[in-house]
Phi, psi and omega in degrees: 000130181293159180292326179293323181294319177303317188289320178299316182294324181291324176294318176299318181295319181297319176304311182296316178300319179298317177300315180297322180289336188255357180263126173080021179286134180288149184283143180197150178292323179264118185299332181288347180269354185287150184252126183281151175296343178291355176278353174266140189308308189303313180294323180296320177299318181294318182298316175298327180293317179297320182289324177297319179299317177299318179301311182291331179288317183293309186084169190281090182286338181293348182272356175303139184240008175220141181149153181294339185279000185260147173290158174289129182290139176284122181308146184293337180277000177265122180290157174299135193291347184256151167282101187296344181291339183271352190265005178215135182285149177296326176232149184299117178299147177268345183242136177295341180275357174242029183271126176260162185304321180287353180277344177291121177255336184229137181231143186210171179202152175230144180165205180239213188297337180289325174282338176275356181054046181297128177064024181301328183247033188275143176229001174203177187296318182297329177298341182293341179284347184270135177259109187270062194296329178297345179256000187297130183316310188261351187211005179273136181233027181289133177064232179210185187294344182288326180241344178224084189272070179264173178297314180297324179291334172288313182295331180296335177296324182277324184218091181296348183267008176307133177232156175118339184286149178291140190267337187180201177292131180193160173260172184300332184268005178272146182300324191287348175294335175056235189258035171258108188267001184306146178226130174300138178083358178298147175234176182310319183303336186277348186302314184297318181300313181300324177301315180292319180295320182296312180297322175300317186285324175294317182297329183269359181275122184295334181290340189262126166272093191304324182279327187255330181295139172277136184238145175236127178239131180246125179255121175217116181205158180130342183296321176290326178300315189270344180259329188234348185241332187302323182284347178260357179280143177288328176229080184302328183292352173284345190300310181301328179288324176298316180299325183292308184295321178292321179294314179298321178296320183293317184289324179299315183297312180298315175299324183273343188235357180220104183288160181048071185227132178244119187249130172258133180249117179236133177284148176290139180300154180301131179310317179309326187304318184252334185281327185257021175293140178278154175056032178285151182304146179306321180298321179297321181296318179295313182293328180294339174302320180271326186283334181216064188289347177280342182250336188230137180100192186238005183299325183241022179051056182293140179223172178295326174296319179292320181292328172297320178301312180293325174302313182292324177291319176295320174303321177293326178290318180296318177299319177308308182302318178296315179299312179297320177304333185255011179298150188297322187296345178256008181258159172058036179252144181285328189241012179207138175214147171236132178230126176280124183254108189270018187301338182269357189282343178226038186293141183231147176259003172280089189224156169054040176072012179251147176296316172226117178267095183292347184287347180271356182243158176283179186304333181274001184049032179236305176279171177267139175286174178303320179298318173303316182296318177303310174300321178294322180297313179292326179296315177296319174303310179297320175301326178298336183251014178244131185287161180301129182091349179238016179279139183298144175243020182203150176279168180221166174303145185312130170063018174294317180217061187280122190279151176222150173294147175235171177299324183280324183227071187271357185260155168295130183284134171241176180285349185255001177232009179286000000 
């Protein structure tokens, strides 16, 4: 099949998907509350078939071992930087406030395309359709920490029996996705549904002792709300409060339905960080019109004033996430803890001697590359071992300041053991 034919088919598929999303949508004041016709079984099956076709056409890009989007491999003769004997309890702890990294037996995540690692190994536009979930910062477990330094690959050094991490390139309905509930295009409204689906999936997995295994869930969502939907809302300033209610509902469900769970809440990085970069490639500028249409392009008459408005709303959503994580109803519990991990709140692309290090970004300059996912994975790991008020708010080059459990501070920090 010629390249031109592939592109024509891709364009046709994109048009069909857009039509499906816009036909028969229920009316609602808030566009993010609307229900897609894809929630109906016949169209869902058709959509899955189309996605399978796309998956086979693009191919498994995540298996690539060369490219500027990859992190530098850690040499085999360099040992893991932490003393793993300090990272696992001799007996399974009964309190979440006495939890060591190696006590985590199950890992999971909820989110959107950032958690799906969309385009992490991309070198052209077509590659952006592949979800490289095995490379995802919070839930990817492909290969090992030496060439994919994600949170699961770090945790596997302390507990090789860890389960739940994504195994490779996959879409949500593929077995390899495991306990990664992320959906491209997902918004805050989708969190409670994801939580219910996650609990059901973990409960039914024979590898998991649902009652006794310690579980870690990372939640990151909101990028689509602030990039593509906020400008279509009748009352955009309501978004942070809606996000608060959805976040509370989600956390309550996890608390009440999944024992022994540690939840990380991580904010989506500021849209300005990637959208407002100077001298970005022309293809990125073009793609941003579709990926972040509330900020870029002419579809919604964007102005500096409107972008300032969306910026304030996103800051409100970030504030909500921190406040909800510290609510009294989620504190002082033996088997459940929520911790806001702020590594993404002041994220910078000025890295490795470059004004903008595009190697941290995917081909679209919007999602993270495999290298960017590695930076994010280690940043989340560091936050886990940093006490409240002393947590890092930016990522760093790999292993520049890699945290480790010590005899004095061996536990994952919660708000009640800091």
